Phi, psi and omega in degrees: 000305184302324177295317178299318184294320175301318182288320181293319178296321177294316187294326181249033172067028181054036183237115184301322179298323172288327170300311180300313177297324179288321175297313184296317176306310177299319175302307187296310188295316186256318190283340177291339177266354174091022177253102186288118180232353176257158178284168190297324181292315180293325178296319180297317178304307183287331178288322175298311191256353178223065186288160181274169180288168182304321177306313179289316181297324176296325179288319183290330180299343178275343179282128186295336180288339180265344191298309176309316181295317186292324182298312185290322177304310178306315181293321175296318179291328173295318178294320175295320175304307176299322177293317173297327179287320178296305182307314181297318174299320181298309179299318184293338176279339184268335183214161175281334187253137178269126174307140176306324181299317178296317175300313187294320177298312179299323170294319176301315176295336172278351180291000000 
């Protein structure tokens, strides 16, 4: 594992940002099509912070390598959705108008 990191650092000018960009590019090109090319740790990090659109997530949910990641992501999104719903109800009891930011966040969560 250390040798892979050293090789990646050498190849990318000893710069972690360039290593991340190279891994992300590989992730997008291959893994979006269901071709696993990254190790488990890199896949988890990139999936957590750079998730795919709903179309690709649904396709990848059939892949056994992505099922635990999808389950955790769904739980996390469900929690966010629930908190936004509670927050929206609280605002609606206080005022008649829902702020545009809250409406936009609710629309974004449904994507």
